Structures are given as C-alpha cells and as structure tokens.
C-alpha positions in Angstrom: 0.0 0.0 0.0 1.3 3.5 -0.9 1.9 6.4 1.4 1.1 10.2 1.4 4.0 12.4 0.3 4.0 15.8 2.0 6.2 18.3 0.3 7.7 21.1 2.5 9.5 24.2 1.2 12.7 23.8 3.3 14.5 21.2 5.5 13.6 23.0 8.8 10.0 23.2 7.8 9.9 19.5 6.9 11.3 18.5 10.3 8.8 20.6 12.1 5.8 19.3 10.1 6.9 15.7 10.7 7.3 16.3 14.4 3.9 18.0 14.6 1.9 15.4 12.7 3.6 12.2 14.1 1.6 10.0 16.3 4.6 8.1 17.7 8.1 7.9 16.4 9.6 10.2 13.7 12.0 8.2 11.5 14.7 10.5 10.1 16.1 8.9 7.0 19.2 10.3 5.1 19.7 9.7 1.4 22.5 11.3 -0.6 23.1 13.9 2.1 19.4 14.9 2.3 16.9 13.9 4.9 13.2 12.9 4.8 10.9 11.9 7.6 8.6 8.8 7.9 5.7 9.0 10.4 2.3 7.6 11.0 -1.0 9.5 11.6 -4.5 8.1 11.8 -3.2 4.7 10.8 -1.7 6.1 7.6 1.9 6.3 6.6 3.2 9.8 5.8 6.5 10.8 4.3 7.6 14.5 4.7 10.2 15.5 2.2 11.9 18.9 1.9 12.6 21.0 -1.1 15.1 23.8 -0.8 13.2 26.8 -2.2 12.8 26.8 -6.0 14.0 23.6 -7.6 12.9 24.9 -11.0 13.6 28.2 -12.7 12.6 29.8 -16.1 15.2 29.6 -18.8 15.5 29.9 -22.6 17.1 27.5 -25.0 18.3 30.5 -27.0 21.7 31.3 -25.4 22.7 33.8 -28.0 22.8 37.4 -26.8 19.9 38.7 -28.8 16.5 40.2 -28.0 13.6 39.8 -27.9 13.5 36.3 -26.5 10.2 34.7 -25.4 10.7 31.0 -25.8 11.1 29.9 -22.2 10.5 26.8 -20.1 10.8 25.7 -16.5 14.1 23.7 -16.0 15.7 22.2 -12.9 17.7 25.0 -11.2 20.9 22.9 -11.1 20.9 22.5 -14.9 20.6 26.2 -15.4 23.0 27.4 -12.8 25.9 25.1 -12.0 26.5 26.8 -8.7 23.2 25.3 -7.5 24.5 21.7 -7.9 23.4 20.9 -4.4 19.7 21.3 -5.3 20.0 18.1 -7.4 20.1 16.0 -4.2 16.7 17.4 -3.1 15.3 16.9 -6.6 16.5 13.2 -6.7 15.2 12.6 -3.1 11.7 13.8 -4.1 11.8 11.9 -7.4 12.6 8.6 -5.7 9.9 9.0 -3.1 7.2 10.1 -5.5 7.1 6.8 -7.4 5.3 4.8 -4.6 3.2 7.7 -3.3 -0.6 7.3 -3.6 -1.4 10.8 -2.4 0.4 14.2 -2.4 0.1 17.2 -0.1 1.6 20.6 -0.7 2.9 22.0 2.6 5.0 24.8 1.2 4.6 28.4 2.6 1.1 29.6 1.8 1.9 32.4 -0.6 2.6 32.9 -4.3 6.2 31.6 -4.2 5.4 28.6 -2.0 2.5 27.7 -4.3 4.7 27.9 -7.4 7.5 25.9 -5.7 5.1 23.0 -4.8 3.3 23.1 -8.2 6.5 22.8 -10.2 7.7 19.9 -8.0 4.4 18.1 -8.4 4.0 18.5 -12.2 7.6 18.0 -13.2 8.9 15.5 -10.6 5.8 13.8 -9.3 4.0 13.9 -12.7 0.7 15.0 -11.2 -1.3 18.2 -10.6 -3.6 16.5 -8.1 -2.7 17.2 -4.6 -4.1 18.6 -1.4 -3.0 21.9 0.1 -2.1 22.6 3.7 -2.6 26.2 4.8 -0.9 27.5 7.9 0.6 30.7 9.3 2.9 29.3 11.9 5.0 26.1 12.2 3.6 25.3 15.6 2.2 21.9 16.3 -1.5 22.9 16.8 -1.5 25.0 13.5 0.1 22.2 11.5 -2.3 19.6 12.8 -5.2 21.8 12.0 -3.8 22.5 8.5 -3.4 18.8 7.9 -6.9 17.9 9.1 -8.5 20.7 7.1 -6.3 20.5 4.0 -7.8 22.0 0.9 -8.9 19.2 -1.5 -6.9 20.6 -4.4 -4.0 23.0 -5.1 -4.5 26.8 -4.7 -4.5 27.5 -8.5 -5.4 31.2 -8.2 -2.1 31.8 -6.3 -0.3 29.4 -8.6 -1.5 31.2 -11.8 -0.6 34.6 -10.3 2.9 33.3 -9.4 3.5 31.7 -12.8 2.4 35.0 -14.5 4.8 37.0 -12.2 7.7 34.8 -12.9 7.1 34.9 -16.7 6.8 38.7 -16.8 9.8 39.2 -14.6 11.8 36.9 -16.9 10.5 38.6 -20.1 11.4 42.1 -18.8 14.5 41.2 -16.9 16.3 39.2 -19.5 15.3 41.2 -22.6 15.9 44.6 -21.1 19.2 43.6 -19.5 20.4 42.1 -22.8 19.3 45.2 -24.6 21.3 47.5 -22.2 24.4 45.3 -22.3 24.4 45.0 -26.1 23.8 48.8 -26.5 26.8 49.4 -24.3 28.9 46.8 -26.2 27.9 48.4 -29.5 29.4 51.7 -28.2 32.6 50.0 -27.2 31.9 49.4 -23.5 32.1 46.0 -21.8 30.0 45.5 -18.7 27.0 43.4 -18.0 24.1 45.8 -17.2 20.7 44.9 -15.9 17.3 46.3 -15.3 13.9 44.8 -14.7 10.2 45.3 -14.5 10.4 46.8 -10.9 14.1 47.5 -10.7 14.0 50.2 -13.4 11.1 52.3 -12.0 12.6 52.1 -8.5 15.9 53.4 -9.7 14.1 56.2 -11.5 12.4 57.3 -8.3 15.8 57.4 -6.6 17.4 59.3 -9.5 14.5 61.9 -9.4 15.4 62.6 -5.8 19.1 63.0 -6.7 18.0 65.6 -9.3 15.9 67.4 -6.8 18.8 67.6 -4.4 21.3 68.7 -7.1 19.0 71.5 -8.4 18.0 72.7 -5.0 19.1 76.3 -4.2 19.3 77.0 -0.5 17.5 80.2 0.5 18.5 82.0 3.8 15.9 83.0 6.3 15.9 84.3 9.9 14.0 83.3 13.0 13.5 85.4 16.1 13.8 83.2 19.2 12.8 83.9 22.7 15.0 82.0 25.2 13.1 82.1 28.5 13.0 80.6 32.0 10.0 80.4 34.3 9.4 78.2 37.3 13.0 76.9 37.0 12.2 75.5 33.5 14.0 76.7 30.4 12.1 76.8 27.1 12.2 78.5 23.7 9.3 80.4 22.1 9.4 81.2 18.3 8.0 84.4 16.8 4.7 83.5 15.2 5.9 84.4 11.7 8.4 81.6 12.0 10.5 82.5 8.9 11.6 86.1 8.1 12.9 86.2 4.5 14.3 89.7 5.1 16.8 90.1 8.0 15.9 93.8 8.4 12.3 92.8 9.2 13.6 90.4 11.9 15.8 93.2 13.3 12.8 95.5 13.5 11.0 92.9 15.7 14.0 92.7 17.9 14.1 96.5 18.3 10.4 96.8 18.9 10.6 94.1 21.7 13.7 95.6 23.3 13.1 96.1 27.0 9.4 95.1 26.6 7.4 93.1 29.1 6.7 89.4 28.2 3.1 88.7 29.2 1.4 85.3 28.8 -1.6 85.9 26.6 -3.0 82.4 26.6 -2.2 78.8 27.7 -3.9 75.9 25.9 -3.6 72.5 27.4 -5.1 69.6 25.4 -5.2 66.1 26.7 -5.4 63.4 24.1 -5.1 59.7 23.7 -2.3 58.2 21.7 -3.5 54.9 20.5 -1.3 51.8 20.5 0.5 50.8 17.3 -1.1 48.2 15.1 0.7 44.8 14.7 3.5 44.4 12.2 3.0 43.7 8.5 6.3 43.0 6.8 7.0 46.5 5.4 6.4 48.1 8.8 8.6 45.6 10.5 11.4 46.3 8.0 11.1 50.0 8.5 11.1 49.7 12.3 14.1 47.3 12.2 16.0 49.8 10.0 15.2 52.7 12.4 16.1 50.9 15.6 18.9 48.5 14.5 20.0 49.7 11.1 19.1 46.4 9.5 18.5 46.5 5.7 15.0 45.2 4.6 16.6 42.1 3.2 18.4 41.4 6.5 15.2 41.8 8.4 13.3 39.5 6.1 16.0 36.8 6.4 16.1 37.1 10.2 12.3 37.0 10.4 12.2 33.9 8.1 14.7 32.2 10.4 12.4 32.9 13.4 9.4 31.6 11.5 11.3 28.4 10.7 12.0 28.0 14.5 8.2 28.3 15.1 8.8 31.5 17.1 6.8 33.9 14.9 4.1 33.7 12.3 4.7 33.8 8.6 6.5 37.1 7.9 5.7 37.8 4.3 2.3 39.4 5.0 0.8 42.7 4.3 -1.9 42.3 7.0 -2.2 44.5 10.0 -5.0 42.4 11.5 -4.9 39.7 14.2 -7.9 37.3 14.0 -9.2 35.9 17.4 -8.7 32.3 16.2 -4.9 32.6 16.7 -5.6 32.5 20.5 -4.5 35.7 22.1 -4.6 34.5 25.7 -2.7 31.3 24.9 0.1 33.2 23.1 0.4 35.8 25.9 0.4 33.1 28.6 3.2 31.3 26.6 5.2 34.6 26.4 4.7 35.2 30.2 7.0 32.2 30.8 9.9 34.2 29.4 11.2 36.3 32.3 11.8 39.5 30.2 8.2 39.6 29.1 6.4 38.3 32.3 5.6 41.7 33.7 4.2 43.1 30.5 2.2 39.9 29.8 0.6 40.3 33.3 -0.3 43.8 32.5 -2.0 42.8 29.3 -3.8 39.8 30.8 -5.2 42.1 33.5 -7.1 44.0 30.8 -10.9 43.6 30.8 -10.9 42.3 27.3 -8.1 41.2 24.9 -8.9 43.3 21.8 -5.9 44.3 19.6 -5.7 47.6 17.8 -5.6 46.7 14.2 -4.5 48.6 11.1 -6.4 48.9 7.8 -4.3 46.6 5.6 -5.4 43.0 5.0 -3.9 39.9 3.5 -6.1 37.1 2.4 -3.4 34.5 3.1 -1.9 35.4 6.5 -2.6 37.6 9.6 -0.2 40.2 10.8 3.1 39.1 12.2 2.8 37.7 15.8 4.9 35.7 18.2 3.7 32.1 18.7 4.5 32.0 22.5 7.1 29.3 22.1 10.3 29.9 24.1 13.4 30.7 21.9 16.7 29.0 22.4 20.2 29.9 21.0 19.2 33.1 19.2 22.0 35.3 17.9 21.9 39.0 18.7 20.2 39.9 15.3 17.5 37.4 15.9 17.0 38.5 19.5 16.5 42.1 18.4 13.8 41.2 15.8 12.1 38.7 18.1 12.0 41.3 20.9 10.5 44.1 18.8 7.8 41.7 17.4 6.9 40.5 20.9 6.7 44.0 22.4 4.7 45.3 19.4 2.3 42.4 19.7 1.7 43.0 23.5 1.5 46.7 23.1 -1.3 46.6 20.5 -3.6 45.0 23.2 -2.8 47.5 25.9 -4.5 50.8 26.8 -3.8 54.1 25.0 -1.2 56.5 26.3 -2.4 59.8 27.6 -0.5 62.8 26.3 -0.8 66.5 27.1 -0.1 69.1 24.4 0.6 72.6 25.6 0.7 75.8 23.6 1.8 79.1 25.3 1.3 82.4 23.5 3.5 85.3 24.9 3.1 88.9 23.9 6.0 91.4 23.9 4.8 94.9 22.9 2.4 93.5 20.3 4.7 90.8 18.9 3.6 87.2 19.6 5.9 84.4 20.4 4.7 80.8 20.6 6.1 77.9 22.7 4.6 74.4 22.3 5.4 71.0 23.5 3.9 67.7 24.6 4.5 65.3 27.4 3.3 61.9 28.4 0.9 61.9 31.4 0.1 58.1 31.4 2.4 55.8 29.4 -0.1 53.1 28.7 1.1 50.9 25.8 4.4 52.9 25.7 5.4 51.1 29.0 5.4 47.8 27.0 6.9 49.0 23.7 9.7 50.7 25.7 12.8 51.8 23.9 11.1 51.5 20.5 8.7 54.3 21.3 9.5 57.4 19.3 7.8 60.4 20.9 9.4 63.7 22.0 8.9 64.8 25.6 8.9 68.5 26.3 8.5 69.8 29.8 6.8 73.2 29.8 6.5 75.7 32.7 3.3 75.9 34.6 2.0 79.3 33.4 -1.3 81.0 33.2 -2.8 83.9 31.4 -1.5 87.3 32.6 1.8 85.9 34.1 4.9 87.9 33.3 8.1 86.1 32.2 10.9 88.2 33.6 13.9 86.0 32.6 14.2 86.0 28.8 16.4 87.2 25.9 15.7 87.5 22.2 18.0 86.1 19.6 18.1 86.2 15.7 19.1 82.9 14.2 20.1 82.6 10.6 19.1 79.3 8.8 18.8 78.0 5.3 16.2 76.0 3.6 17.2 72.4 3.3 17.0 70.1 0.2 14.8 67.0 0.3 16.5 64.2 2.1 17.9 61.2 0.3 15.8 58.0 0.7 16.9 55.4 3.1 16.1 51.7 2.5 13.2 52.1 4.9 11.7 55.2 3.3 12.0 54.0 -0.3 10.4 50.7 0.8 7.3 52.7 1.8 7.3 54.6 -1.5 7.5 51.3 -3.4 4.6 49.9 -1.4 2.5 53.1 -1.9 3.1 53.1 -5.7 2.4 49.3 -6.0 6.0 48.5 -7.1 6.9 44.9 -6.4 5.4 42.8 -3.6 6.0 42.5 0.2 8.3 39.5 -0.5 10.3 41.0 -3.4 11.0 44.7 -2.6 13.9 44.0 -0.3 15.7 41.9 -2.9 15.1 44.5 -5.6 16.9 47.1 -3.4 19.7 44.7 -2.8 20.1 44.1 -6.5 20.4 47.8 -7.1 23.3 47.8 -4.6 24.9 44.7 -6.1 24.8 46.2 -9.6 26.6 49.3 -8.5 23.6 51.5 -9.3 23.2 52.9 -5.8 25.3 53.1 -2.7 25.2 54.2 1.0 22.7 54.0 3.8 21.4 57.4 2.7 20.8 56.1 -0.8 22.9 57.9 -3.5 22.6 57.0 -7.1 26.0 56.3 -8.7 27.2 57.7 -12.0 26.4 54.3 -13.6 22.9 54.2 -12.1 22.2 57.8 -13.3 23.5 56.9 -16.8 21.2 53.9 -17.1 18.1 55.8 -15.9 18.7 58.9 -17.9 19.5 57.0 -21.1 16.2 55.1 -20.8 14.2 58.1 -19.8 15.5 60.0 -22.9 15.0 57.3 -25.5 12.8 54.6 -24.1 10.8 55.9 -21.0 8.3 53.0 -20.9 11.0 50.7 -19.5 11.1 52.7 -16.3 7.4 53.7 -16.2 6.0 53.4 -12.7 2.5 53.4 -14.2 3.2 50.5 -16.5 4.7 48.4 -13.7 1.8 49.2 -11.4 -0.7 48.2 -14.1 0.9 44.7 -14.4 1.0 44.4 -10.6 -2.7 45.1 -10.6 -3.4 42.6 -13.3 -1.5 39.9 -11.5 -3.6 40.6 -8.4 -6.6 40.2 -10.6 -5.4 36.8 -11.7 -5.2 35.8 -8.0 -8.8 37.0 -7.5 -9.8 35.0 -10.7 -10.8 38.2 -12.5 -8.1 37.9 -15.2 -6.8 35.1 -17.3 -3.1 34.3 -16.8 -2.4 33.7 -20.5 -4.1 36.9 -21.5 -2.0 39.0 -19.1 1.2 37.3 -20.3 0.4 37.8 -23.9 -0.5 41.5 -23.2 2.9 42.0 -21.5 4.7 40.3 -24.4 3.1 42.6 -26.9 3.9 45.7 -24.7 7.5 44.5 -24.4 7.8 44.1 -28.2 6.9 47.7 -28.7 9.3 48.8 -26.0 12.2 46.8 -27.4 11.5 48.0 -31.0 11.8 51.6 -29.7 15.0 50.6 -27.9 16.5 49.0 -31.0 15.8 52.2 -33.0 17.8 54.2 -30.4 20.3 51.5 -29.5 23.4 53.5 -30.6 22.4 56.7 -28.8 21.6 54.7 -25.6 24.9 52.9 -25.8 26.8 56.1 -26.2 25.1 57.6 -23.1 25.7 54.4 -21.1 29.4 54.4 -22.1 29.8 58.0 -21.0 28.2 57.1 -17.7 30.3 54.0 -17.3 33.5 55.9 -17.9 32.5 58.6 -15.4 31.7 55.8 -12.9 35.0 54.1 -13.5 37.0 57.3 -13.4 35.3 58.3 -10.2 35.6 55.0 -8.4 38.5 53.3 -10.1 41.6 54.6 -8.3 43.1 52.2 -5.7 46.2 54.3 -4.9 49.5 55.7 -6.1 51.9 53.9 -8.4 55.6 53.7 -7.8 56.0 56.2 -10.7 53.7 58.7 -9.2 50.7 58.0 -11.4 47.4 56.6 -10.3 46.7 52.8 -10.2 43.1 52.3 -11.4 40.8 49.6 -12.5 40.8 49.4 -16.3 38.9 47.4 -18.9 40.5 46.1 -22.1 39.0 47.7 -25.2 39.5 44.5 -27.1 38.5 41.7 -24.7 36.5 43.6 -22.0 38.7 42.0 -19.3 39.4 44.0 -16.2 42.8 44.7 -14.6 44.6 47.3 -12.6 47.0 49.6 -14.6 48.8 52.9 -14.2 47.4 56.1 -15.5 50.9 56.9 -16.9 50.6 54.0 -19.4 52.4 53.5 -21.9 55.3 55.2 -20.0 54.6 53.0 -17.0 53.6 49.4 -17.7 52.9 48.2 -14.2 49.6 46.2 -14.0 47.9 43.7 -11.7 45.3 41.1 -12.6 41.7 41.2 -11.2 39.1 38.5 -10.8 36.9 38.5 -13.9 33.7 37.6 -12.1 31.7 39.4 -9.5 31.0 43.1 -8.7 34.1 45.0 -7.6 34.1 47.9 -5.2 37.0 49.8 -3.8 37.1 49.9 0.0 38.3 52.6 2.4 40.4 50.0 4.1 44.1 49.9 2.9 46.5 47.0 2.8 48.9 46.9 5.8 51.8 46.0 3.6 51.6 48.3 0.5 49.0 50.9 1.5 46.8 50.4 -1.6 43.1 50.3 -1.1 41.6 46.8 -0.7 38.9 45.9 -3.1 35.8 43.7 -2.5 34.5 41.1 -4.9 30.8 40.1 -4.6 29.3 37.3 -6.7 25.6 36.5 -6.7 24.6 34.2 -3.9 28.1 34.4 -2.3 29.6 36.4 0.5 31.8 39.3 -0.5 35.6 38.9 0.0 38.5 41.3 0.1 41.7 41.4 -2.0 44.9 43.5 -2.2 45.8 43.3 -5.9 49.5 44.0 -5.4 50.2 41.7 -2.4 47.6 39.1 -3.3 46.3 39.1 0.3 42.8 37.8 0.5 40.3 38.2 3.4 36.9 36.5 3.7 33.5 38.0 4.4 32.8 41.7 4.6 29.8 43.6 5.9 27.3 44.3 3.1 24.6 47.0 2.7 
C-alpha cells in the first residue's frame, strides 16, 4: 500500500511538520546527504520530504545574446546554474519518493512563491497536478495539525497562476531589457553586463529623481526670532509667530520693537489626548522599524524573520496584513510569552485588561494575519534574531494595551504686540508605551506651569540665521514605503530589488545615493525609451497579477499582453540603441574614473581599475601608461568595489568582490592578500 507524500519548502519546515503530525516515532532517513521523515498518523503512513526553495527556474534554450526572446520553459535549477548543484540532491530525493506515493500534499509556505515551488515539483517531478494543500501561518504543532486535518482538497490554483504570470513577466522584462542594455553598451565599445527589470528600473528612476531634486536645490537663507526664556525653574524656547523672516531687516525691527518690553502670557492651551497603541506588524512596517532601531536592511530583516518563523517563534513574515484574528488564540500566546522572564511583567499587564482586543490597522492579506509571536520559548538566538524577536513580541503585546495619555501645551507670549509661541507635549500616562519601551519614538517637552497674565521676567531675544534644506535622500526604509504606496513589487520582493540595485553598483550608501552608472542607465532610458522605467506600466501589471489571483483575469491573456507591450518597447529601444549605448558608455566611464583609483603607483601615477577595449577583461594599470607598464590582474567575475580599508603591507586600497549568492571577500591586488567576508549593505 502506498503512502502520502507531504512536500515542504525547506528542510527546517519538513522536520517541524513531521514532528507535529507524528503519532509516535519520527524516523529520520538520510539519502544522498538529504533527509526525509517517515511518520504515521490516523493509521496512515506519511512521508515528509523537503525542497530547498525553488527547484525549477525559467530559462530559454536560446543562449545567443539577442532580443527579444520569449521561448522559455521551466528547468531544474541545477541545470541552469551550475552553482546550484546541491539542489539536485533534493530533486532526486523527491523523485525517488514520489514513485510509490498514492497521495500528495503541498505544505510549502502559503503564498505565491510557495505555491509555485510546490506546483512545479508536483508537475515536473511527481508527474501530477492532483494534490491537497495545507494552509498555515505558523510552524507550531496545533496549527500544523489543523492545517493537515483541514487541507484544501486541491491546489491553490489562483495563487499558482498569479505566481506563474509574475515569474514569466519578470523573466521577459529582466532578461530582454538587461540584454538590450548590455548590447547597446557593447555596440558603443563598452564592456560591462548591465541589468534592469520590471520593478528595478522604475525604483531606480524614483531614486534618481530625488538626486536631481537635491542637485537642483538652491538654499535660501531665512531668519528666525527666538525667545529664550526661563520660568518656574524650567528653560524653554518660544518662536516668533511668523516663523520665517525672508528679510533680515524685518527680523531686526521685531528685535528692536521688543527691546526692554514686558513678556506677558496671553494664553495657555492644554489639550489632553489619547495616543493609540500601534497596530501589529506587517512585513513592510517591521522592515522600517528594524531599520530605524537596529540599522538592518530590509533584506536582512526578512532573512532574520524567516529564520524565526522556521523555528516556530513567529508567524509567517511575508504578509501585508495588520490584523490579528481571534482564532490565533490571544490568551494562549500571551500566557506562553509570560514564561519568558523578560516579558512576564508586560504579559501580566495585558492579561489584566478587561478584554483582549488588539488595535488593528487597515491593511489586510487574504493568506496570512499580521506578524505575531507564537508564544514558544526561543533558544540559542543570535543578537540579530534576539532584536527582531524582541520588537515583534513587544509590538504584539503593546497593541492589546490601553492608550497612552498625552498633554499638548501651547503658550502664547506677547512682547509689545509681537507674539511668540512655545509648544510641547509630554506623556501623562504611558499606557502601551510602557510595553513598547525603547522602541517608542515620541518627544517629551516639559513646559513651565504658566497661566494667562503671568509675566516672564527672565528672557532674551535672539536672531538665528538658517537656510532652507534640500529634500533628504531616501533610506532603505523610506524607499520601501514609497514602493509599497506606488504598487511596485510585492512585500516579498521589494527587499531583494533594493539589494540588486546595490549589487549592480547603481546605488550606494545607507542614505541612498545613485551612482554615475545608475544615473547613466536611468537617464538614457528616460530619454530614449521611457516606458522601460514607467511606474504606471509596472503598477498596471502588478494590478493585473492581483486580478489573476482574484480570478478576475486570465493568466495567459496577461502574459500575452505583457509580451506585446514589451515588443513595442524593445522596438523603440532598437531604434535608439546606438544613442543609448553612447550615453551608457559615457556614464560607465564617469563611474570608472570616479571610483577606479586604488592608490598611487611607484612612478607617481594613479593605479586604477581598467577594462580592455579588445577583450573587455578588467585589470589594474597605471594612469601613466604607456610610459609605465605596471599592472595587476583582477578576478573577472563578481562586482568590484574599492574599500576605504588599505593594505597593511603596501598601502593600496583593498577591493571587495561580490558574486551573486556568495559572501563578499577582500583582496589586495598588489600583495595578493585575501580576506573572507565583509559587511554588506
């Protein structure tokens, strides 16, 4: 008699699913360096087998560097990318176990990616599209048992179709546009692999627009008249009601008018108001809070949250929901958290509330609730995981607690007919802030206890010169919010898109700055082929893929529509290929000149990274060539960046080499000294 084969997305998930569903012993069986688990439940034999993310990727049989290319098919990832050779062991493990299975269950993450992962495994390895679907938001035992008992009778095809469409569109746009850019550059005599994509291009455009705003900004001076005062032992500052004086002489007249005048309190307004608790975390809000509090990039935060999920410590992190359904069991979770000493006090405070009703946000997600802790006790967390776990737990508890009570105070002071205003706010009752603790971001201003008619005797007036400030550069947290608001990418992909822009050398820094190369790519496309970086076009296709998931649009129709749109874009690109290539080459040279020097040569010239005009190969040579022929070889693969760090032996700047999927490493080109692993963005 056959068994039921349950397919999990990753090894950790497979182990947890097996442990949760087993009624008795869990047999862990290793085959070819990969494990699977044999258990029994309800008298039936179950085998839980792991994948390791996507075992199949889209690829074309046309390996020539031409465009457009639309003939694509799903292939095993280890056949497309030799660096993923390890995935073959998981492929073979599932293949051997599928032969004698009489029933299949998808237990991959319940989202678009998880659905596509399972579907491809089922149709290409197991040779079936008939399977049940487990749906769960945590890897806890109760949730997994419930998901197994109430498994959907068939696969979640609306999610699958939306996922297949997304992968196809991303491939069409990514490969074709990247080939077009690279070939245009090559046609102009430049040698560098460039890339853009359906979401990557519009995101870079937004960042570049901010760069232009900053560059074109002209600071304008203005003056403020400040009253520095002291009353009741409390120092405070009141600002003239006009706030900004664009003419310094006008500010001076105010000063002269108020000279030796009496400062009389005209009014004091005190307003008590409730500051409501925060809503629970969706992924984007978690990423923004983690960046603000710990400096973690969105990708780092997602990776850490995923690890916590796989340890059954939090719910599924890739969610856009800000709602917590009662069925998750508020009380049970809080009681579980109370067994951890650092949260016991706050849990007791929440459990003492008359009712457990969380404050929820507006955003919903049909697949998963907001991010919440499961109540399980963590073990062996590293410092990064501890930070993310702590902020999730405290946010969860805070959203159940009572509002904070704040007092806003506005004091209007008259000096010979000129009005000065001091305002501030303080917390009267901390409420939920007591729980959220160090993550609370509110300003406390202690104001003196004054009343109408009081005279302030200790004060001095001061003219302060200031300048208008340019708009701030985006951080990874703020651009993430913009992407969400504009409908660019998904909650699961935005972090990786930003990381790709860093990896390609298009942007740099925590306060995001577009590089010369990034500017060249955006500006060339904006000038000759603006649709490629159109926010509107990208958003339209995002909406259409959502419509597929809601079964309001046909997958094939959306794909065909995108293909025709891309043909028009690429035709326009081809017509302007030479001009685009020339602009790209100019930008590339600027980027290389700006960022290529690694130090001084023995002859006094500059040692800089150079590309061969004939072969495209990169190396380090002297700017005094041909008089000086000193040169050093460079690795030909991976993105290179010059670091501030210098070599202890020769004093030249170290360089970093970063290849996709691998950790960056450091090298001194002269001494050959290599160092592993450096901190990334």
